[in-house]
C-alpha positions as CSV (number, residue, x, y, z in Angstrom):
1,M,19.6,2.4,0.1
2,K,16.6,4.4,1.4
3,T,14.2,2.4,3.6
4,I,10.5,2.7,4.1
5,Q,9.4,2.8,7.8
6,Q,6.0,2.7,9.4
7,K,5.7,3.4,13.1
8,I,3.0,1.4,14.8
9,T,2.4,2.1,18.5
10,Y,0.3,0.0,21.0
11,A,-3.0,1.4,22.1
12,E,-5.1,-0.7,24.6
13,K,-8.4,1.0,23.9
14,A,-10.4,-0.2,20.9
15,S,-13.9,0.8,19.6
16,R,-16.5,-1.8,18.8
17,I,-18.0,0.4,16.0
18,E,-14.5,0.6,14.5
19,M,-14.4,-3.2,14.4
20,L,-17.5,-3.3,12.2
21,Y,-16.3,-0.4,10.1
22,R,-13.0,-2.2,9.5
23,I,-14.9,-5.0,7.6
24,V,-16.4,-2.5,5.1
25,W,-13.1,-0.6,4.8
26,G,-11.2,-3.8,4.2
27,I,-13.5,-5.0,1.4
28,V,-13.5,-1.7,-0.4
29,G,-9.8,-1.1,0.2
30,G,-9.0,-4.6,-0.9
31,I,-10.8,-4.3,-4.2
32,I,-9.1,-1.0,-4.9
33,L,-5.7,-2.3,-3.9
34,A,-6.3,-5.4,-6.1
35,I,-6.8,-3.1,-9.1
36,F,-3.7,-1.0,-8.3
37,G,-1.7,-4.2,-7.5
38,T,-2.5,-5.6,-10.9
39,I,-1.4,-2.4,-12.5
40,A,1.8,-2.4,-10.3
41,G,2.5,-6.0,-11.5
42,L,2.3,-4.9,-15.1
43,A,4.5,-1.9,-14.3
44,T,7.0,-4.2,-12.8
45,I,7.3,-6.1,-16.1
46,V,7.7,-2.8,-17.9
47,Q,10.3,-1.7,-15.4
48,F,12.2,-5.0,-16.0
49,F,12.5,-4.3,-19.7
50,Y,13.3,-0.6,-19.1
51,I,16.2,-1.6,-16.9
52,L,17.3,-4.3,-19.4
53,I,17.4,-1.8,-22.3
54,Y,18.5,1.5,-20.6
55,K,20.4,0.1,-17.6
56,K,18.5,2.4,-15.2
57,R,15.2,2.6,-13.4
58,Q,12.3,4.7,-14.6
59,K,11.4,7.0,-11.6
60,G,7.7,7.2,-12.2
61,I,7.2,3.5,-12.4
62,F,9.4,3.1,-9.3
63,E,7.4,5.6,-7.3
64,F,4.1,4.0,-8.3
65,I,5.2,0.5,-7.3
66,R,6.5,1.8,-4.0
67,A,3.3,3.7,-3.3
68,V,1.2,0.5,-3.9
69,T,3.5,-1.5,-1.7
70,V,3.3,1.0,1.1
71,Q,-0.5,1.1,0.7
72,R,-0.6,-2.7,1.0
73,F,1.3,-2.6,4.2
74,R,-0.9,0.1,5.6
75,L,-4.1,-1.7,4.8
76,T,-2.8,-5.0,6.2
77,S,-1.7,-3.3,9.4
78,Y,-5.2,-1.8,9.8
79,L,-7.0,-5.0,9.0
80,I,-5.0,-7.2,11.4
81,F,-5.7,-4.7,14.3
82,L,-2.2,-3.3,14.6
83,T,-3.5,0.3,14.3
84,D,-6.8,2.2,14.3
85,E,-5.5,4.7,11.7
86,K,-7.4,4.1,8.5
87,P,-5.3,4.1,5.4
88,P,-6.4,6.1,2.4
89,L,-8.3,4.1,-0.2
90,V,-6.0,5.3,-3.0
91,P,-2.2,4.9,-2.7
92,E,-0.5,8.2,-2.0
93,M,2.3,8.9,-4.5
94,D,4.2,11.3,-2.1
95,V,5.1,8.6,0.4
């Protein structure tokens, strides 16, 4: 089984401007992620029936759900101050 890893390193220095910017980024990113999350939830249901019928996973649906999951982890890591690296607003499919 292939695992997904995200390396987060400790950095003592933090910017006050970045703290305020994080609020706006979190709201916009959260709205976009909610939309993609809803679509990923529906895709999960489709994937369930696809597996039930064909006894295998559909690769495109798998990649989409994985990309949304990784994006959720990245945004959460940014918002709870684990990293100063801003995640992209739209999930990257080549994760």
